[in-house]
N, C-alpha and C positions, 0 to 999 in steps of 0.2 A: 469597609466594603459595599461593594454597587449589589444590587438587592433585581430578584427579579421574580415579579407577581403570576402567578395562578391563579386560574380562574376559572375552576369547573365544579358543577351541582353535585358527579357523582365522585365520591369520595374514592372510590378502588382506584379510576380514572386518574386523579390528582396524587396519590400515593404514586399509581406508577410512574406516571410523570416526576415525580419528586425525587425517589428514589433513582431512576436512572438517570434526572437530569443531575444530580448533586456529587453525584460520581463523577459523572464527566466534567462538572464543573467546580472544581473543589475552592476553586478565591471568588467564588458569589455566594451570596446571601439567598434564601427561598421564604417568601409568603403565599400563604395560599389561602382565596377565598371563596366559597360557597354559592355565591349569587355573582350575578351583574353588580346591584345593589352594593353590597359590601366591597370586591370590584373598584369601583368607581371610586368608593369612601375614602378608600385605600390608596389610588393616584392620588386625588386629591391632597393625601397627607404627607408624601413624600415623590422623590423620584424614581422612575425603576430603567433598569438598564434596556429592561425587555417585561413581555408583558404578555402570558401564553392563556389566549383566551379561548375559553369553547361557544359557539354560536346561539344552541339555544337554551337560557334557562332562564329559570325565573327571576321576578322582581324586579328582571332588569337584561334585557339581552345581549348579546354579545355586539349585535351588530350597532344599538345604540351605546351599549359602554365604548366603543371603538369612537363613536363620533365625538360624542361627547367628552373620553380622557385629550382627544387630538384638539379639541375647542378649549379645552383649559391647557392644554399641554404639549404642541407642535410636537414637539422633538420626538417624541413617546414614538417604542418604536412595539409594532405588536404582528404575533404572527397566535393567527387563526384556526382551530379544531372544527370541524366540519365534519356529517356524517351525509354520508352518499347523498340523502333527498336537499342537503343544505344548498348542494352549488354554486343556487342561485344566489345565494345568500354569500356566498364566497367568494365569491366572484364580483361583488357589489361591495362585499367590505376591501377587496385590494382597490377598488377603484375609489371606495373612500380615503387608502391611504395607509390599509395594513402592508405589510411589506410580502407576507407569504399564506398563506395558508395549509394544512393539513388533514387528510381525510381517516375516520375512519373507517373502518380500524387503525388504528396510528401504527408504522411504520414506523420501529423506532430508531432505523440507521435515516432515514431520511429525516427524521424529526430534530437527530442529531445536527446533522446535518447542518440544516435550518437556521438551528438555535445560532447552531457558532456563525454561521456567516453572515444571521442578525448581527451576535455581536462585535464580530470584528469590524461589520458596518458601520457602530455606534463608536466601533475606538476610534475610528477612521476619521469619523464628523467629529468627534470630540476637538479628536488632534487639529481639526483645520481650525473648527474654532480657536484654536489656544491657538497657531501657528497666526492667526486675524489678527485675534488681540496682542500678541507679539507684535509683530509686524506694525497695526498700530501705535503700541508708544513704542516703539523705535521710530515711527516717523515722527511720533511730537519732540523725542529726541533729538531727534537730526535739523524738526523747526526749530525746538530753540535755540539750536548751536549756532545755526544759521541768522536769528534775532538781530535787527538793526537798532539802537540801544541810543537815548536821546532824543534829549525835543532841540535840540538847538534850529535858530533858522536855517541853517546846511544843509541838516538832516532830515528838516520838514520839504525843503525844496524834493529834492533826491526822492522821496516817501510818494511827490504828488508828483513827478514823472513817473515813478516803478508805475503807480494806483494807474496812470493812464495810456501807458504801454505797453505794459501787460494783457490788455485782452488782444491788443491787436497780436503779426505776425509778423513787425519789423526788427529787420537789423538792429541791434544793439553796441556800440562801442561804448566802451566806460574805463574811463582814463581815471587816471589819479598816482598818487606814490606808491610803495610797498607799504603795506601791513596797513589800508588806510580802509579796506571793508570792500573791492571791489566785490571781491566772491562771494562775501552778505549781498549786494549787488546784483550777480547773476542769478542768485539761488531764491531772493525777493520775485524776482521778476516770474520768474520760473512757473511756480507755488502760486502766483497770483492769474496767470494762463489758464488758457483753454485744453495745453501741454498739460499741466502737474501730476496727471494719472498716470503719462508717459515718463521714457523714463531720462535724464538729464547727465550729459554725458559729458566730465569734466577732462579736456587737455593742458598740460600744462607743456610751450610749443619751445620753454626755457629749458626743459628737464628731459629733451627727449635727441638726442645728437642729432645730423642734419640729415645724414646717412638713412636714417631709419623713420625718419618724419612722416614721407610719404604712405609706406605700410600700415603707419599706427592709424593713420586719419582715414587711407581710403583697403584699407587689406592686403592682403600677396595671396600667390597663390601657392601650393606648394613649387619646390625648385627654386624659382624664382630669383633668389639669390643665398648666398649660405646661409647656412643658420634655416633657411626655412623649409621647415621641415616638415610641413603640412599648415592646407589653409586656415589662411585665418582672416579673421571680418575686422575689420574696421570701426572708427571709431564714429564715424557717419551712417553707417547701417547700422549700427550697436542704437546711436540716438534714434533712430525713425522713430515719429509721433511723439519725439518727446524735443529736447532742446540740447545744444553736442557746444559749450562754452572752450572755447579758445584762447584760456589763461594767456598774458607776454606776447602775444600776437606779435609783436610790433620785434619778437628773435625768432622768428619761425625765416627760412631757406627762400630766396627771389626764387628757386622751380618749385618747393613746394607752395608760394605763397598763386603763382601763376595756376595750378592743381587745385589748391580751394577757388580762385577764380570761378575756372570754370565749371565747380561742381556747385557756385552760386549762382549760374549762369543757365544749369541746365537742369537742378536741382538730378545729377545723376555721379556714380563714381563708377572709375576703372581701381577695382584691385591691378598689385606693379604686379609685373608679370602673365594678366591678363587683359585680350582685345574684349573681353565681357562686358557690358555697363550693368549697372544696378542704379535704383529706381530710389532715391533717399525722400524719405520731407521733414527736412528738421529746420526749425525756426536757431539763427544762431546770432550765437552774442559772445562776444570777444570781450578783454580787456587788455590794457599795456599802461605801464607806467612810463613807458618814452615821450618825446614830445615829436608825432607822426606824422608834424610838418616836417620837421628838420630831419626826419629820416626819408621823407619822401626827398627832399632837394638836395641830400646828400647820398640818393640811389641806392636806398637800405632796403624802400618797401613800396610795392608799386601801388600806383596814387589813384589806379583805377580799382584797388582792391579795398581804399579806404573808403570811398565814395558808396563801393560793395558793403560796408560795415558798418558803415557810421550812419545811415539812415536815421538814428538817435544818436547823439550823444552825452552822458552822463560823468560829470566829473564828479568823483571823490574826490573834498577836499583832508589835508592830513589834519591830523588830532590839535594840533599846535591853532585850527583856525575854527575849532570848534569844542574848546575848552569847558562850555558847561555843562559837560554832556561828558567830562571826567564822573561826575559823583556817580550820576544810573549806573555809570558804565563798570565803574567799582563794583560795586550793590550788587550786580547783575554777577561777575568773577568772582565773584566770594561766593553767591550761592552754587553754581560750574563748580568752582571746586571743593567746596562742602563735598556737593555733591560725590563728587569722583578720587577722595581722599572716604569719605564715608566719616565726616565730622561736622560741628556745628560751625554755624555762618558766623562770620567771627566780622563785625564791627570795626568800623574807620571811623576816628571824631572824625568834629570838623577841620581840627585845622588840620588834620594829616593832608584829609581833601584840600584844601586852600595849599596844601607843602606840595600836596600834586600836580595840581594847577599850574603852579610858579616855576614845573620844570617843563622844560621843552623834552618835543615828545616825538625826536627823528625818524624811531622808528615803529609810531603810528599806535595805530590798538595794537596790534600781535607785541609791540616794546610793554605797553602800558597792563596788558593782561598777565607776562610774565612778573612785572614789579610785581602786581597785584598779589601771586601767589609766594614769591619769593617773603613780602612784607607777610603774610599770613604761617608761614610754616619757621620764620626769625623773626617773629612781633610780638607784643608783647598781647593778652589777653582781648586789650581795646589794641588796634595798631594808630600807634599815637604818633606829632611829625619828630618826635625824636628818633624813634624809627624810623621812617623816611629819612634823615635825615643821615642815620647808621649806615641803611641796610643799600639806600640805592647810589648811588657813584653820577657824578654828571659831568 
């Protein structure tokens, strides 16, 4: 139960305050101190949801109690009680950080309102603090999800490039097969950039029908097409101040490519059905599993857009080209899967790791993760070479 401290040297007043407030605030416990020094000792000893203090008291004044308490515990909320002759002191207390002051003789309704408002503010402050803690925890989980695991020369080369390009606003085209980790590279670039506090908006160009891709990227106005029942903000506008990641850019229609090219050239977008131009400030990262030179030669991708997107190009090799990373990846996935399932981390013996290295991973890291989960579920207490042979079909 949260506590409220009443610091008042006149027992009659502290008794009335306690009686009235305890009837109104049944979920709080009350502590009474008879002078400022005793009040400070109470503040030292525990945290209070609220401190109600007289200003003129022996041993330690309410003003000094406020200053010393806030120096020790800055989050403490104070309401000061003052006689009419102490108005200047009361104003000084507000400047020092008191929430409110109540004049004597005390207006009971005014006191109750002030106390409830102060406690509501304190509750909101704690909720915001808890939310910030939850956000930090969530961000750590997200960052862990997008960790790049491995020590191979191929991965080290990628990480070196990320470190160099992240500090700039240069556009990056990330190439490589499906499941190799292109999305991880995009997140690493964003997280290490000056835009890390801004949004990271992802668009899977292959998953959006060609007739809707413009609306998804640039937004639309109500009535611009059948089903447009209200205005919609596009992904470019949502990413302002941060990064937009155009995954599977090679699957984008030529019409949408032309619009993206204009957005990159002018840093402006026009929602579908509108003549209005919206200024956007985004860094563009793109990824594809296609051979872009071949796509250009076949007329499926605009060469001018390709050159706009590929100021820097990062190639993510298939897992078969960095099998030395399999051991670390298996350990990483084992920990993640144990967290998800709420179980102990299951170990893989050396022979099981070598058996996994001997396989061909056409589905790359994504396939390896699925296999690790299968072996954890179906394998023995320690996953063995025999488990790999029994439960991994190649």
